[in-house]
C-alpha positions in Angstrom: -11.8 -9.8 -23.5 -9.5 -9.7 -20.1 -12.9 -8.3 -18.0 -15.0 -11.0 -19.4 -12.3 -13.3 -18.9 -12.4 -12.3 -14.9 -16.3 -12.1 -14.9 -16.4 -15.5 -16.2 -14.1 -16.6 -13.3 -16.2 -14.6 -10.7 -19.7 -15.4 -12.1 -18.7 -19.2 -12.2 -17.2 -19.5 -8.7 -19.6 -17.5 -6.7 -23.0 -17.6 -6.1 -25.4 -15.0 -7.7 -25.9 -13.1 -4.8 -22.3 -12.4 -3.7 -21.7 -11.9 -7.6 -24.2 -9.1 -7.0 -22.2 -7.8 -4.2 -19.0 -7.5 -6.4 -21.5 -6.0 -9.5 -22.8 -3.3 -7.0 -19.0 -2.2 -5.8 -17.9 -2.0 -9.8 -21.0 0.2 -10.4 -20.9 2.4 -8.0 -16.9 2.9 -8.8 -18.4 3.5 -12.6 -20.4 6.0 -11.6 -17.5 7.8 -9.8 -15.7 7.4 -12.6 -17.5 9.4 -14.7 -16.8 12.5 -12.6 -12.7 11.7 -12.3 -12.5 10.2 -15.8 -14.2 11.5 -18.8 -14.5 14.9 -17.4 -10.7 16.1 -16.8 -9.4 13.6 -19.7 -11.8 15.0 -22.0 -11.1 18.5 -21.1 -7.1 18.4 -21.1 -7.5 16.3 -24.4 -9.3 19.2 -25.8 -7.1 22.1 -24.5 -4.0 20.6 -25.8 -6.0 20.0 -29.2 -6.8 23.7 -29.3 -2.9 24.9 -28.2 -4.5 28.0 -26.6 -2.2 27.6 -23.8 1.0 26.6 -22.9 1.5 23.0 -22.6 2.5 23.0 -18.8 0.0 25.7 -17.5 -2.9 23.2 -19.2 -1.6 19.8 -17.2 -0.6 21.8 -14.2 -4.0 23.4 -13.4 -5.9 20.6 -14.6 -4.0 18.2 -12.3 -4.6 20.6 -9.4 -8.4 20.4 -10.5 -8.3 16.8 -10.8 -6.5 16.3 -7.3 -10.0 18.3 -5.6 -12.3 15.7 -7.0 -10.4 12.7 -6.1 -10.4 14.1 -2.5 -13.9 14.6 -2.5 -15.0 11.1 -4.0 -12.6 9.4 -1.7 -14.1 10.9 1.3 -17.7 9.8 0.1 -16.2 6.0 -0.1 -14.0 6.2 3.0 -16.1 8.0 5.6 -19.7 7.3 3.8 -18.8 3.6 3.8 -21.7 2.7 6.5 -24.2 4.5 4.4 -23.5 2.9 1.7 -24.2 -0.5 3.3 -27.2 0.9 4.7 -28.8 1.7 1.2 -28.3 -1.4 -0.6 -29.1 -3.8 2.2 -25.8 -5.0 3.1 -23.5 -4.2 5.6 -20.8 -6.1 4.8 -20.5 -3.6 2.0 -18.9 -1.0 4.4 -15.1 -2.2 4.4 -15.0 -2.6 0.5 -16.6 0.6 -0.2 -13.3 2.2 2.3 -10.8 0.0 0.0 -12.5 1.3 -3.0 -11.7 4.9 -2.0 -8.1 4.5 -2.8 -9.0 3.0 -6.3 -10.5 6.1 -7.2 -7.3 8.2 -6.3 -5.6 5.8 -8.5 -7.6 6.0 -11.4 -7.8 9.9 -11.5 -4.2 10.0 -12.2 -4.0 7.5 -14.9 -7.2 9.2 -16.5 -5.0 12.3 -16.7 -2.1 10.5 -18.4 -4.8 9.0 -21.1 -6.1 12.9 -21.7 -2.4 14.0 -22.1 -1.6 11.3 -24.8 -5.0 12.1 -26.3 -4.3 15.9 -26.7 -1.1 15.3 -28.2 -3.0 12.8 -30.6 -0.9 10.3 -29.4 -3.9 7.9 -29.9 -1.3 4.6 -30.4 0.3 5.4 -26.7 -3.4 5.6 -25.2 -4.3 2.4 -26.8 -1.2 0.6 -26.0 -2.1 1.7 -22.1 -5.8 0.8 -22.7 -5.0 -2.6 -23.8 -2.1 -3.1 -20.9 -4.5 -2.1 -18.2 -7.2 -5.0 -18.6 -4.6 -7.4 -19.2 -2.7 -6.2 -16.3 -6.5 -6.9 -14.1 -6.1 -10.5 -15.3 -3.2 -10.8 -12.3 -6.7 -10.8 -10.4 -7.6 -14.6 -10.6 -4.3 -15.9 -9.2 -4.3 -13.1 -6.7 -7.7 -14.2 -5.6 -7.0 -17.9 -6.0 -3.8 -18.0 -3.9 -4.2 -14.7 -1.7 -8.1 -14.0 -1.5 -9.9 -17.1 -1.9 -11.9 -16.7 1.3 -12.5 -12.9 0.7 -12.6 -12.7 -3.5 -14.3 -9.3 -3.2 -11.2 -7.8 -1.7 -9.0 -9.5 -4.0 -10.8 -7.7 -7.0 -10.0 -4.4 -5.6 -6.3 -5.2 -4.7 -5.7 -6.7 -7.8 -7.3 -3.6 -9.8 -5.4 -1.1 -7.8 -2.2 -2.9 -8.4 -3.0 -3.0 -12.3 -3.6 0.4 -12.3 -0.1 1.5 -10.5 1.8 -0.6 -13.1 0.1 0.8 -16.0 0.6 4.5 -14.7 4.4 3.5 -14.5 4.5 2.3 -18.0 2.4 5.8 -19.0 5.1 8.4 -17.4 8.0 6.2 -18.6 6.5 6.7 -22.6 5.6 10.1 -21.9 9.5 10.9 -20.6 10.7 8.9 -23.7 8.8 11.4 -26.3 9.1 14.6 -24.1 10.5 16.2 -27.1 7.4 16.1 -28.7 5.7 18.3 -25.8 8.3 20.6 -25.8 7.6 21.6 -29.5 4.0 22.4 -28.8 3.7 26.2 -29.2 0.5 28.2 -27.8 -1.1 30.6 -30.1 -1.0 32.9 -27.5 0.8 33.6 -24.2 -2.2 34.2 -22.1 -2.1 31.9 -18.7 -5.2 29.2 -18.6 -7.6 30.8 -16.0 -8.4 28.1 -13.2 -11.8 28.9 -13.4 -12.0 27.9 -17.4 -10.4 24.6 -16.2 -13.0 24.2 -13.4 -15.9 25.2 -15.9 -14.6 23.1 -18.7 -13.9 19.9 -16.8 -17.1 20.1 -14.8 -19.2 20.4 -18.0 -17.8 17.4 -19.1 -18.5 15.7 -15.8 -21.8 16.7 -15.5 -22.6 15.6 -18.8 -21.2 12.1 -18.1 -23.3 12.0 -15.1 -26.3 11.4 -16.9 -24.4 8.7 -19.3 -23.4 7.3 -15.7 -26.7 7.4 -14.3 -28.6 5.9 -17.3 -26.0 3.1 -17.7 -25.3 2.2 -14.1 -28.0 3.4 -11.8 -30.4 0.5 -13.3 -27.9 -2.0 -11.3 -28.1 -0.3 -8.0 -31.8 -0.1 -8.3 -32.2 -3.7 -9.2 -30.1 -4.1 -6.1 -32.2 -2.1 -3.9 -35.8 -3.0 -4.7 -36.0 -6.2 -7.1 -36.3 -9.5 -4.9 -34.9 -12.1 -4.4 -31.4 -11.1 -4.3 -30.3 -13.5 -6.9 -31.9 -11.4 -9.7 -29.1 -8.4 -9.0 -26.5 -11.1 -10.0 -28.6 -12.3 -13.0 -29.2 -8.3 -14.0 -25.2 -8.0 -13.4 -24.2 -10.6 -16.2 -26.4 -8.9 -18.2 -25.5 -5.7 -17.9 -21.5 -7.1 -18.5 -22.6 -8.0 -22.1 -25.0 -5.0 -22.6 -21.8 -2.9 -22.4 -19.8 -4.4 -25.0 -21.0 -1.9 -27.6 -20.8 1.2 -25.3 -17.0 0.4 -24.1 -15.9 -0.2 -28.1 -17.6 3.4 -29.0 -15.4 5.1 -26.4 -12.5 4.6 -28.8 -14.6 6.6 -31.4 -15.0 9.2 -28.4 -11.6 9.3 -27.8 -10.2 10.4 -31.1 -13.3 12.2 -32.3 -12.7 15.1 -29.9 -9.4 16.2 -30.2 -9.5 15.8 -34.2 -12.7 17.5 -34.4 -11.6 20.0 -31.9 -8.4 20.7 -33.9 -10.4 21.3 -37.3 -12.6 23.8 -35.8 -9.9 25.7 -34.2 -8.5 25.7 -37.6 -11.4 27.3 -39.0 -12.0 23.7 -41.4 -15.8 23.2 -40.2 -16.8 21.3 -43.5 -13.9 18.9 -42.6 -15.1 18.4 -39.4 -18.5 17.7 -40.0 -16.9 15.2 -42.9 -14.9 13.6 -40.3 -17.8 13.2 -38.0 -20.0 11.9 -40.6 -17.4 9.3 -41.6 -16.6 8.0 -38.0 -20.4 7.6 -37.3 -20.7 5.8 -40.6 -18.1 3.2 -39.4 -19.4 3.1 -35.9 -22.7 2.3 -37.3 -21.3 0.1 -39.9 -19.0 -2.2 -37.5 -20.5 -1.8 -33.8 -24.0 -1.9 -34.4 -24.3 -5.3 -35.2 -22.4 -6.9 -32.3 -25.6 -5.3 -30.3 -28.0 -6.6 -32.6 -26.1 -10.2 -32.7 -25.9 -10.0 -28.5 -29.6 -8.8 -28.3 -31.0 -11.4 -31.0 -29.2 -14.5 -28.9 -29.1 -13.0 -25.4 -30.8 -16.3 -23.8 -28.4 -18.6 -25.4 -25.6 -16.4 -24.2 -26.1 -15.7 -21.0 -26.6 -19.7 -20.4 -23.7 -20.4 -22.2 -21.3 -18.0 -20.3 -23.0 -18.6 -16.8 -25.7 -21.1 -16.2 -29.4 -21.6 -17.5 -30.4 -19.8 -14.8 -29.3 -16.4 -16.1 -31.9 -16.7 -18.8 -33.9 -15.1 -16.3 -32.3 -11.8 -17.4 -32.3 -12.5 -21.5 -35.0 -10.0 -22.1 -33.1 -7.7 -20.1 -29.9 -8.0 -21.9 -31.6 -7.8 -25.2 -33.0 -4.2 -24.6 -29.3 -3.2 -22.7 -27.3 -4.3 -25.6 -29.0 -1.6 -27.6 -29.4 0.9 -24.7 -25.5 1.0 -24.3 -25.1 1.4 -28.3 -27.3 4.6 -28.1 -25.9 5.9 -24.8 -22.4 5.6 -27.0 -23.6 7.3 -30.0 -25.0 10.1 -27.7 -21.5 10.7 -26.2 -20.0 10.9 -29.4 -22.5 13.4 -30.9 -22.2 15.7 -27.8 -18.5 15.5 -28.0 -18.5 16.9 -31.7 -21.1 19.5 -30.1 -18.8 20.6 -27.5 -15.9 21.0 -30.2 -18.8 23.2 -32.1 -19.3 25.7 -29.0 -22.7 24.0 -28.2 -21.9 22.8 -24.4 -24.9 24.3 -23.1 -27.1 21.9 -25.3 -25.3 19.0 -23.5 -25.6 20.5 -20.0 -29.5 20.7 -20.7 -29.6 17.3 -21.6 -27.9 16.1 -18.6 -30.4 17.9 -16.3 -33.5 16.7 -18.1 -31.9 13.1 -17.7 -31.3 13.5 -14.1 -35.0 14.7 -13.3 -36.3 12.0 -15.7 -34.2 9.0 -16.0 -34.0 8.1 -12.2 -38.0 8.2 -11.5 -38.9 5.9 -14.7 -36.1 3.2 -13.5 -37.3 3.2 -10.0 -40.8 2.7 -11.6 -39.9 0.0 -13.9 -38.1 -2.0 -11.5 -40.8 -1.8 -8.6 -43.4 -3.0 -11.2 -41.8 -4.9 -14.0 -38.7 -6.7 -12.2 -35.6 -6.5 -14.1 -37.2 -6.6 -17.8 -39.0 -3.6 -16.8 -35.9 -1.4 -16.2 -34.2 -2.7 -19.0 -36.9 -1.3 -21.3 -36.8 1.6 -19.0 -33.2 2.3 -20.1 -33.2 1.4 -23.9 -36.1 4.3 -24.0 -34.1 6.9 -22.3 -30.7 6.2 -24.4 -33.0 6.0 -27.8 -34.4 9.5 -26.9 -31.2 11.2 -26.0 -29.8 9.7 -29.0 -32.3 11.1 -31.3 -32.4 14.8 -29.4 -28.6 14.9 -30.1 -28.9 13.9 -33.4 -31.5 16.8 -34.4 -29.3 19.2 -32.5 -26.0 17.9 -34.3 -28.1 18.5 -37.7 -29.1 21.8 -36.6 -25.6 22.9 -35.1 -23.0 20.9 -37.7 -24.8 19.7 -40.3 -25.8 16.6 -42.2 -23.9 14.4 -40.3 -25.9 10.9 -41.2 -25.2 10.0 -44.6 -27.3 7.7 -47.0 -24.9 5.0 -46.3 -25.4 4.9 -42.7 -29.1 4.6 -43.3 -28.6 1.6 -45.5 -26.4 -0.1 -42.8 -29.2 0.6 -40.2 -31.8 -1.2 -42.5 -29.3 -4.2 -43.1 -29.1 -4.5 -39.4 -32.7 -4.6 -38.8 -33.1 -7.5 -41.0 -30.3 -9.4 -39.5 -32.1 -9.0 -36.0 -34.9 -10.9 -37.2 -33.3 -13.2 -38.9 -30.9 -14.1 -35.9 -33.8 -13.7 -33.4 -35.9 -16.5 -35.6 -32.6 -19.0 -35.8 -31.9 -18.8 -32.1 -35.8 -19.4 -31.0 -35.1 -22.8 -33.4 -31.6 -23.9 -32.4 -30.7 -23.2 -29.2 -26.7 -23.3 -28.4 -25.7 -23.5 -25.0 -22.0 -24.1 -25.3 -19.9 -21.2 -25.3 -17.5 -22.0 -28.0 -19.8 -23.3 -30.5 -21.6 -20.1 -29.7 -18.5 -18.0 -30.2 -18.1 -19.8 -33.6 -21.8 -18.8 -34.7 -21.0 -15.1 -33.8 -18.0 -15.1 -35.9 -19.9 -16.4 -38.9 -22.8 -14.2 -38.5 -20.8 -11.1 -38.4 -18.5 -12.0 -41.1 -21.6 -12.6 -43.1 -22.9 -9.6 -42.3 -19.4 -7.7 -43.2 -19.5 -9.7 -46.8 -23.1 -8.1 -47.2 -21.9 -4.5 -46.4 -19.0 -4.8 -49.0 -21.2 -6.5 -51.9 -23.8 -4.1 -51.6 -20.9 -1.3 -51.6 -22.5 0.1 -48.6 -19.1 0.0 -47.0 -15.8 0.2 -49.5 -12.2 0.1 -49.0 -12.1 3.9 -49.1 -14.3 3.7 -46.1 -12.0 1.8 -44.4 -9.2 3.7 -45.4 -10.6 6.7 -44.1 -10.8 5.2 -40.8 -6.8 4.3 -40.9 -6.4 8.0 -41.2 
């Protein structure tokens, strides 16, 4: 909500071409964050959950490797800034990328803080920090209005840095208050954690999330580089902002499922790990997929209501991106489960295949079919990655898709058709009215699931566990 409030402000106070510059900066940072965020966070959470090594040893050595990664990307942004300006045909990007280098450093440390809480299974603390950070980012709006009116892009970067620093301070305070729990963790062995293991484990996660980042982010950069006119980058950025809703929400499942499944597997409770995976997938499909369905079916109205009628040019792209991001979110969940079951090589292979295939397809789609073409390429690639991951999960873990999950998918397909037809007959361009319609449609959908007993109160309670 905070992120969309910020984009609402930027999208309505800047011309589409300038908004595209903001989108380009954020997209490059999102790509770099995949290296410094998910790799270290997932690695340290997994190791702490397994309790094979001393907690302090795990934290110190993961921090050391994280600092190496952060230093590398700082140099890429700061010293390689002119190259970014040349690639994206915009010399004004040079300065902004130098400033962005400091954002990478701060976010790298914040990520490690989240990973420690995940490993301790203090998901409430992770959630608190995850909620506090975007709320703090809302301070960027008055910062731009009163301090950076003439340079809103710099205002966005400064605002983001201040919000992360404040959140890190809060996280350190909470960690210190609950330090007793950290002292109670006793490793199962007295062995020291090899630094090479930290590097391999972290890079394995990072490499996988490179693929995720490429599929979800590189399309925006390609649009900026090859699609004309320049306003198309702004329209596509607007579509991408709503397309990412499902993926962002599924990150909560990713945060929880890795340490939980890793702990169950380390205890020899593989059947329980499979059951927990099946339950979480059911909840994900039941409550997150309909969000993608509703956004996809009403993409034109949503873009026109949130931005302006001209953004309707990206309606077809948003219809695809809404599902593309959901597919990728499920792919990430499945690969985290596979990693817990000792099948990290599959994720590495999937990453390599995606790196080879995705970029050429995206470039071809954007070159010949514009922003709609690249969005179709995106949903095709993510859909294929999800199906391949499901096949591997079935072979390695077991039957993780329940009969109820298939029923949920059928209900969502019917809802997409119904909402699409209704949207084509009744156009709603008022944002508040459209939001009200979304609430009503979603509530009716949930009521149908309970009426058909596809989802029960027991299923919801299992999520609470």
